matplotlib code that plots the C-alpha trace (Angstrom):
import matplotlib.pyplot as plt

x = [101.3, 101.2, 98.9, 101.9, 103.4, 103.6, 102.7, 104.6, 103.0, 105.3, 108.4, 109.7, 108.0, 104.7, 105.0, 106.0, 103.1, 100.6, 101.8, 101.6, 98.1, 96.8, 98.0, 97.5, 95.0, 95.0, 91.8, 92.7, 93.6, 97.1, 99.1, 102.8, 105.0, 108.3, 110.0, 112.8, 114.9, 114.6, 118.4, 119.2, 117.8, 116.3, 118.5, 118.0, 118.1, 115.4, 113.3, 113.7, 112.5, 109.5, 108.6, 108.6, 106.3, 104.1, 103.4, 102.7, 100.2, 98.5, 98.6, 96.7, 94.3, 95.8, 97.2, 100.7, 102.1, 105.0, 106.2, 109.2, 111.4, 112.2, 113.4, 116.9, 116.8, 120.6, 120.4, 116.8, 115.5, 112.2, 114.0, 114.6, 111.0, 109.8, 112.4, 111.4, 107.7, 108.5, 110.7, 108.1, 105.3, 107.6, 108.5, 104.8, 104.6, 102.3, 101.2, 98.3, 96.9, 98.9, 101.9, 102.9, 105.6, 107.2, 107.5, 103.7, 103.7, 106.2, 103.8, 102.7, 106.3, 107.2, 104.3, 105.4, 108.8, 107.2, 105.2, 108.4, 109.9, 106.9, 107.1, 110.8, 111.8, 113.7, 116.2, 118.1, 121.8, 124.6, 127.3, 129.0, 128.5, 132.0, 131.3, 128.0, 129.9, 132.5, 130.0, 128.1, 130.7, 131.6, 130.2, 132.2, 132.0, 128.8, 128.2, 128.3, 125.4, 125.4, 126.0, 122.7, 120.7, 119.0, 117.7, 114.2, 111.1, 110.5, 114.0, 113.9, 110.6, 111.9, 115.2, 113.4, 111.0, 114.1, 115.6, 112.5, 112.6, 116.2, 117.8, 120.9, 123.6, 123.4, 124.8, 125.0, 122.0, 120.1, 117.1, 117.9, 115.7, 116.4, 116.6, 119.7, 123.3, 124.3, 122.2, 124.0, 122.2, 124.0, 120.9, 119.2, 122.0, 120.0, 119.8, 119.5, 115.9, 116.0, 118.7, 119.0, 119.4, 119.4, 118.5, 115.5, 113.3, 112.1, 108.5, 108.2, 110.7, 111.8, 108.9, 111.1, 114.6, 114.7, 114.3, 113.7, 116.0, 114.8, 114.6, 112.3, 110.2, 109.7, 107.6, 105.4, 104.8, 103.9, 101.4, 99.8, 99.3, 98.0, 100.9, 100.5, 103.9, 107.0, 109.1, 112.7, 116.1, 118.2, 120.5, 117.6, 117.2, 119.2, 117.0, 113.8, 114.1, 114.1, 111.2, 109.2, 110.3, 109.0, 105.6, 105.3, 106.2, 103.7, 101.0, 100.2, 97.3, 97.9, 101.3, 102.9, 105.2, 108.7, 110.1, 113.2, 114.3, 117.7, 119.4, 120.1, 123.5, 124.8, 128.2, 130.3, 128.1, 127.6, 124.2, 125.4, 123.8, 126.9, 129.2, 126.8, 126.8, 130.6, 130.7, 128.2, 129.6, 133.2, 132.5, 133.4, 130.1, 127.6, 125.2, 122.7, 121.3, 124.7, 123.9, 126.6, 124.9, 122.3, 120.0, 116.5, 117.2, 120.5, 119.0, 116.1, 118.5, 120.6, 117.5, 116.2, 112.4, 110.2, 109.2, 112.8, 113.5, 110.4, 111.1, 114.6, 113.3, 110.7, 113.4, 115.5, 112.6, 112.6, 116.0, 116.7, 120.1, 122.3, 122.9, 125.0, 123.5, 125.5, 124.4, 124.3, 120.9, 119.6, 121.0, 119.3, 115.9, 116.3, 117.1, 114.2, 111.9, 113.1, 113.8, 110.2, 109.4, 111.9, 112.8, 116.2, 118.2, 121.6, 124.1, 127.8, 129.8, 133.2, 132.6, 134.7, 133.8, 132.8, 132.4, 130.5, 132.1, 129.6, 126.5, 124.9, 126.2, 123.0, 120.7, 118.9, 117.1, 114.7, 115.2, 112.6, 113.9, 112.0, 111.8, 112.2, 113.1, 111.4, 108.2, 106.5, 103.8, 106.4, 106.3, 108.9, 110.6, 112.3, 116.0, 117.8, 120.8, 123.3, 126.7, 128.6, 127.9, 129.6, 130.3, 131.7, 135.5, 136.1, 133.9, 136.9, 140.3, 142.9, 144.6, 141.9, 142.6, 141.0, 137.3, 136.8, 133.5, 133.1, 134.7, 138.3, 140.2, 138.9, 136.1, 132.3, 129.9, 126.2, 125.0, 122.0, 118.8, 120.8, 123.4, 126.6, 129.6, 133.2, 136.2, 138.6, 140.8, 141.9, 142.7, 145.1, 146.4, 149.9, 151.2, 149.6, 148.8, 145.2, 142.6, 140.3, 138.2, 137.2, 136.4, 133.9, 131.5, 128.0, 126.1, 122.6, 121.4, 122.0, 119.3, 117.8, 114.3, 114.7, 115.5, 119.0, 120.8, 123.6, 126.3, 126.6, 128.5, 129.3, 128.8, 126.3, 127.2, 125.2, 125.7, 124.3, 124.0, 126.5, 124.0, 121.2, 123.2, 122.4, 125.2, 124.9, 126.9, 127.0, 127.9, 129.1, 128.9, 130.6, 130.6, 131.6, 133.9, 137.0, 136.2, 133.1, 132.4, 133.4, 133.6, 131.4, 133.6, 136.6, 137.1, 137.4, 139.8, 137.6, 140.4, 141.7, 138.5, 136.6, 136.9, 138.6, 136.8, 133.3, 132.3, 133.4, 132.1, 131.9, 131.3, 130.7, 128.6, 126.4, 122.9, 120.0, 117.5, 114.8, 116.4, 116.5, 113.5, 113.2, 110.8, 112.0, 113.8, 113.0, 114.8, 116.3, 118.3, 121.5, 122.2, 125.1, 125.8, 123.0, 120.2, 120.4, 118.3, 117.9, 119.7, 117.1, 119.6, 121.8, 119.8, 118.6, 117.0, 120.5, 122.5, 121.4, 122.8, 122.3, 123.3, 124.1, 121.7, 123.1, 125.2, 123.5]
y = [-11.8, -9.4, -6.4, -4.1, -5.2, -2.3, -3.2, -1.4, 1.9, 3.7, 2.1, 1.4, -2.0, -0.6, 2.2, -0.1, -2.5, 0.4, 1.8, -1.6, -2.4, 1.0, 0.2, -3.6, -4.6, -8.2, -10.3, -12.3, -11.4, -10.6, -13.8, -13.9, -16.8, -17.7, -20.7, -22.1, -25.1, -27.6, -28.1, -25.9, -23.6, -20.1, -17.1, -13.4, -12.7, -15.3, -13.5, -10.3, -12.0, -13.7, -10.4, -8.6, -11.2, -11.7, -8.1, -7.1, -9.9, -8.6, -5.0, -5.9, -8.3, -11.2, -14.6, -15.8, -19.2, -21.2, -23.5, -25.8, -25.8, -29.5, -30.5, -31.7, -34.9, -34.9, -32.2, -32.0, -33.5, -33.5, -32.2, -28.9, -28.8, -29.1, -26.6, -24.0, -24.3, -24.0, -21.0, -19.2, -19.8, -18.6, -15.5, -14.7, -15.4, -18.4, -19.6, -21.5, -24.0, -22.5, -24.9, -26.4, -28.5, -28.1, -31.9, -32.1, -30.5, -33.0, -34.2, -30.7, -29.5, -32.6, -32.0, -28.4, -29.6, -31.9, -29.0, -27.0, -30.0, -30.3, -26.5, -26.9, -24.9, -27.6, -30.3, -33.2, -32.4, -35.0, -32.5, -33.1, -30.5, -29.2, -28.9, -27.1, -24.5, -24.2, -23.8, -21.2, -18.5, -15.6, -12.2, -10.7, -13.6, -15.3, -19.0, -21.7, -23.9, -27.5, -30.1, -31.7, -28.5, -29.4, -32.8, -33.5, -33.1, -36.8, -37.7, -35.3, -36.6, -40.2, -39.2, -37.3, -40.2, -42.5, -40.1, -40.3, -44.2, -44.2, -45.6, -43.3, -42.7, -39.6, -36.4, -38.1, -36.1, -33.0, -31.2, -27.6, -24.7, -23.6, -19.8, -17.8, -18.8, -15.3, -13.5, -10.9, -12.5, -15.8, -17.2, -17.3, -19.2, -22.5, -23.1, -26.6, -27.2, -30.9, -33.3, -37.0, -37.6, -41.1, -40.4, -41.1, -38.0, -37.4, -37.1, -38.8, -41.5, -43.2, -42.0, -39.7, -40.0, -36.6, -33.3, -29.8, -26.9, -24.0, -21.5, -23.7, -25.1, -21.9, -19.9, -23.0, -23.6, -19.9, -20.2, -23.3, -21.6, -18.4, -16.3, -12.7, -11.3, -13.4, -11.2, -12.3, -10.9, -8.9, -11.8, -13.2, -10.0, -11.5, -14.6, -12.6, -12.9, -16.7, -16.6, -14.6, -16.7, -19.9, -18.3, -16.8, -20.0, -22.0, -19.4, -18.8, -16.4, -13.4, -14.7, -14.0, -10.9, -11.3, -8.2, -7.9, -6.3, -5.9, -8.8, -8.3, -9.0, -8.3, -7.3, -10.0, -12.9, -15.3, -15.5, -17.6, -21.1, -22.6, -21.0, -21.8, -25.5, -25.4, -24.1, -26.6, -29.7, -28.7, -28.5, -24.9, -24.1, -26.0, -27.0, -24.9, -23.5, -22.2, -18.8, -17.1, -17.9, -15.7, -18.6, -18.2, -21.3, -19.7, -16.3, -17.9, -20.1, -17.0, -15.2, -13.0, -12.6, -12.7, -9.1, -7.9, -9.5, -8.1, -4.7, -4.9, -5.7, -2.9, -0.5, -1.3, -0.8, -1.9, -1.9, -1.9, -3.4, -5.8, -4.0, -4.7, -3.6, -3.2, -6.0, -3.4, -2.4, -5.9, -5.8, -2.4, -3.7, -6.6, -4.3, -2.1, -5.1, -6.6, -3.6, -3.4, -7.1, -9.1, -9.3, -8.0, -10.3, -10.2, -12.6, -12.7, -14.2, -14.0, -14.4, -12.8, -13.7, -10.9, -11.5, -8.8, -9.1, -7.1, -8.8, -11.4, -14.9, -16.8, -13.9, -13.9, -10.7, -10.5, -7.3, -5.9, -5.1, -4.0, -6.6, -4.0, -0.3, 0.7, -1.2, -1.1, -3.6, -6.4, -5.9, -6.6, -9.6, -10.5, -11.2, -12.9, -11.1, -12.7, -12.4, -13.9, -12.6, -12.7, -9.7, -9.4, -9.7, -6.7, -4.6, -4.5, -3.0, -2.8, 0.2, 1.7, 4.3, 7.7, 7.5, 4.0, 4.2, 0.7, -1.0, -0.6, -0.9, 1.6, 2.9, 2.5, 1.3, 0.5, -3.0, -3.0, -2.9, -3.4, -1.4, 0.5, -1.7, -0.7, -2.9, -3.1, -6.1, -8.0, -11.7, -13.1, -16.6, -16.8, -18.7, -16.8, -13.5, -13.8, -12.0, -14.7, -12.8, -9.3, -8.5, -5.7, -4.0, -2.7, 0.3, -0.7, 2.8, 2.9, 0.3, 1.0, 2.5, 4.0, 7.5, 7.6, 10.9, 11.0, 10.5, 9.5, 6.9, 7.1, 3.4, 0.7, -3.0, -6.2, -9.2, -12.6, -14.3, -17.1, -19.4, -18.9, -18.5, -20.7, -22.0, -21.8, -22.1, -18.9, -18.7, -15.3, -14.7, -12.1, -11.8, -15.0, -13.4, -11.2, -9.8, -7.8, -9.4, -12.7, -12.9, -15.5, -15.9, -17.5, -20.5, -19.6, -20.9, -20.5, -20.8, -17.5, -15.6, -17.0, -14.8, -17.0, -15.1, -15.5, -18.1, -18.0, -20.4, -19.5, -22.6, -21.3, -18.2, -17.5, -15.9, -15.2, -18.0, -16.4, -18.2, -21.6, -23.0, -20.9, -21.5, -22.8, -20.1, -17.6, -14.3, -12.2, -9.1, -9.7, -6.4, -4.6, -7.6, -7.5, -9.8, -13.6, -16.5, -20.1, -22.3, -24.5, -27.1, -27.8, -26.5, -29.3, -29.7, -30.5, -27.9, -24.3, -22.9, -19.3, -17.6, -14.0, -12.5, -9.0, -6.8, -4.0]
z = [139.8, 142.7, 142.7, 143.0, 139.7, 137.3, 133.8, 131.0, 130.1, 127.7, 126.4, 122.9, 122.7, 123.7, 121.3, 118.5, 119.2, 119.5, 116.1, 114.4, 115.8, 114.5, 111.0, 111.0, 113.7, 114.9, 114.5, 117.6, 121.2, 122.2, 123.0, 123.9, 125.0, 126.7, 125.0, 127.1, 126.2, 129.1, 129.2, 132.1, 134.8, 134.5, 135.4, 136.0, 132.2, 131.7, 134.3, 132.3, 129.1, 131.0, 132.5, 129.2, 127.5, 130.6, 131.4, 127.8, 127.5, 130.6, 129.4, 126.3, 128.2, 126.4, 127.3, 128.1, 127.2, 128.6, 125.8, 126.1, 123.0, 123.5, 120.0, 121.0, 123.1, 123.6, 126.4, 127.6, 130.8, 132.8, 135.8, 134.0, 132.9, 136.5, 137.8, 135.1, 136.0, 139.7, 139.2, 137.1, 139.7, 142.5, 140.6, 140.1, 136.3, 136.6, 133.1, 134.6, 132.1, 129.3, 129.4, 126.1, 124.5, 121.1, 120.9, 120.9, 117.5, 115.9, 113.3, 112.3, 112.0, 110.0, 107.6, 107.2, 106.1, 103.6, 102.3, 101.7, 99.9, 97.6, 96.9, 95.9, 98.9, 100.8, 100.0, 101.6, 101.7, 102.2, 103.1, 106.5, 109.2, 108.5, 104.8, 105.4, 107.4, 104.7, 102.0, 104.0, 103.3, 105.6, 106.5, 103.5, 101.1, 99.7, 100.2, 97.6, 96.5, 97.8, 95.1, 96.4, 96.1, 92.8, 93.7, 92.5, 94.7, 94.4, 95.5, 98.4, 99.6, 99.6, 101.3, 104.0, 104.6, 104.9, 107.4, 109.4, 109.3, 110.6, 107.4, 107.6, 110.1, 112.4, 110.8, 107.4, 105.9, 106.9, 105.4, 104.4, 103.4, 99.8, 100.1, 98.9, 99.4, 98.4, 101.0, 103.1, 106.1, 106.8, 108.5, 105.0, 103.3, 103.1, 106.8, 108.2, 109.4, 110.2, 111.5, 112.4, 116.2, 117.7, 121.3, 123.4, 124.0, 127.6, 126.3, 122.9, 123.8, 120.5, 118.3, 116.4, 114.9, 113.2, 114.9, 113.7, 114.3, 116.6, 113.8, 111.8, 114.6, 116.5, 114.0, 113.3, 117.0, 117.4, 114.5, 116.0, 119.4, 117.9, 119.2, 118.1, 119.2, 119.4, 121.7, 122.0, 122.9, 120.5, 119.4, 117.4, 115.4, 112.4, 112.6, 112.1, 108.3, 108.5, 111.0, 108.5, 105.5, 107.1, 107.9, 104.4, 102.6, 104.7, 103.9, 107.6, 107.8, 110.1, 111.0, 114.4, 114.5, 115.9, 117.7, 119.8, 123.0, 124.7, 126.5, 130.2, 131.7, 135.3, 136.4, 138.2, 137.2, 134.2, 132.4, 129.5, 129.8, 128.3, 130.9, 133.7, 132.7, 132.7, 136.2, 137.5, 135.7, 136.5, 140.2, 140.5, 142.2, 144.3, 141.6, 139.6, 142.9, 144.2, 145.8, 143.8, 140.5, 138.9, 138.4, 139.9, 142.1, 143.2, 144.0, 145.9, 147.9, 148.7, 150.0, 147.2, 147.1, 144.0, 144.7, 144.8, 141.4, 139.8, 141.2, 139.8, 136.4, 136.6, 137.7, 134.6, 132.3, 128.7, 127.0, 123.2, 123.1, 125.0, 128.4, 131.5, 134.7, 137.9, 140.3, 143.1, 141.8, 142.4, 145.9, 146.5, 145.4, 147.8, 150.7, 149.9, 149.9, 153.1, 155.3, 156.7, 156.3, 158.4, 162.1, 163.1, 165.4, 167.1, 165.6, 166.5, 163.6, 165.3, 169.0, 171.7, 175.3, 177.7, 181.5, 183.3, 186.7, 188.7, 187.3, 189.5, 188.8, 188.1, 187.2, 183.8, 182.8, 179.9, 177.9, 175.5, 172.0, 168.9, 166.1, 163.3, 163.9, 160.7, 161.2, 164.6, 163.5, 163.7, 167.5, 170.1, 171.7, 175.0, 174.8, 177.8, 179.3, 181.7, 183.3, 180.3, 176.8, 173.4, 171.3, 167.8, 167.8, 165.7, 168.0, 170.4, 169.9, 172.6, 170.9, 168.7, 166.0, 166.1, 165.2, 166.6, 168.5, 169.8, 172.8, 173.9, 177.2, 179.8, 177.6, 177.6, 174.9, 175.0, 174.5, 172.1, 174.2, 177.4, 179.4, 179.2, 179.8, 180.5, 179.6, 182.6, 181.7, 178.6, 178.9, 176.3, 175.4, 176.8, 173.8, 170.9, 172.4, 171.0, 173.0, 174.5, 177.0, 178.2, 181.8, 182.0, 184.4, 183.7, 185.0, 186.2, 185.8, 182.1, 181.1, 177.7, 177.8, 181.3, 179.9, 181.4, 180.3, 182.9, 180.2, 176.6, 174.7, 171.0, 170.1, 170.3, 169.7, 169.5, 171.7, 172.7, 176.1, 176.4, 178.2, 175.7, 172.4, 169.5, 167.4, 163.6, 160.4, 158.3, 154.6, 153.3, 149.6, 147.4, 143.6, 141.9, 139.2, 139.5, 136.1, 135.4, 132.0, 130.5, 126.7, 125.2, 122.2, 124.1, 126.3, 130.0, 132.6, 135.6, 138.1, 136.7, 137.0, 140.0, 143.1, 145.7, 148.5, 146.8, 149.5, 153.1, 155.7, 159.4, 161.4, 165.0, 164.8, 167.8, 167.7, 169.9, 170.5, 168.3, 165.3, 166.9, 164.9, 161.7, 158.9, 155.6, 153.7, 156.5, 156.3, 159.1, 159.4, 161.4, 163.1, 161.4, 159.1, 156.6, 155.5, 155.9, 154.8, 156.1, 153.6, 152.0, 151.0, 154.0, 157.0, 159.3, 162.7, 164.0, 162.1, 161.5, 158.3, 157.1, 153.8, 153.7, 151.1, 151.0, 153.2, 155.1]

ax = plt.figure().add_subplot(projection="3d")
ax.plot(x, y, z, "-o")
ax.set_aspect("equal")
plt.show()
């Protein structure tokens, strides 16, 4: 974690914990955890949850654990494990040696289930998944007891052992906690705590044929690791009663305490893992690291920095409820982080040829230009200037409207770091009428840095020397979704909600030679266009590829 990171000082979670520690002090050091399922990639909401747990552990001089909740072999994969560890280290929330796996506690969790059965607090149920749902009732109607609820302890123990041995078909039996089918909290209506799954686990392989549900396994895992505060997002608030029930029935001394904070959503993006998977598997985006996605891999590929993401989270502060934050705040944090860090270069995305008719034919002049106008420490560079250059196509208008301060016929403009030029002639394609070339003259007295004050121009435009220009492919990204928010309750036809202009590819952009051999993921400011990053996925020695991170 960087030294600049601000640990929480005064927010509702800190106040709550301080009050609880005064009345019920802990006999062990503070210990928090982040428990992701290894069935997808981390996203910006995950980073918020990690930050909350990590920084609170730091504030109380405690420890922070990364624990993979890997109790569903149908969806989990080692590639997700590796990606999550990499993302957390990149973000600056390195768990160090405190990386754990829920699957390592399989025996302890199984024994805990046996303990509940012996206490008469759990039973094997033969209802189908659909029947379990039907018997559970609704928010306004109580549930009904399963016809298998009153099986004897001995029968339940034998049936559960047979489930472990693989003697029954998948989904034919489950183990349920015996709590209260009339509870107003549906999570306490005899929840399923174990099910049969015939699938190979990425760590334990075929050792286990039954797997615990998250709500049962999680409090046990927390207790084993000595977690003091299980800090989770607000959707788990109704699950807290079950979390505490499990710990109480297992007589866990000084049990962990579950407390909730708000869930973070961003406008114009999807943070639901289910929806992210739909987009990826449906081919609507270029994988989990698509720069339009709010995954950490996607944000990194787009050019976001760990500092900008942490600063964004710190700017939001601790939230109590589910909140949606405008994505423009994330963009702002990135601009603030990059503005004094990166070199500004001239890049022409839509080139228009300019021939300076009175400049010597074969002369090349090296002009000195600052690397960053806001940070002198980044120094200066020499940029070649020649007779033929390229400017941005929309920096010229033959018949400009009032207030247009760039180049037009019979007007002057300054070339960044170079000279005044005047457009004298416009060359057009005889068939299409498209402007293909400008014929201009330059004034040698107006060289930048000479102190020329003979006359002024209102505009300055960027350019690249035709002889020295480097060709590159540039990807421009806008928000992925046309709608600000997508309901999680309904199915989504992505063709109706994806912004068709969210990804635009420019094949033949031209830029100054400074970018010819960039570092991996190196970032630049393209003058007047914004911040750009070398694409880590498609950039090669033979093909320069840049992603627009954020507009200027």
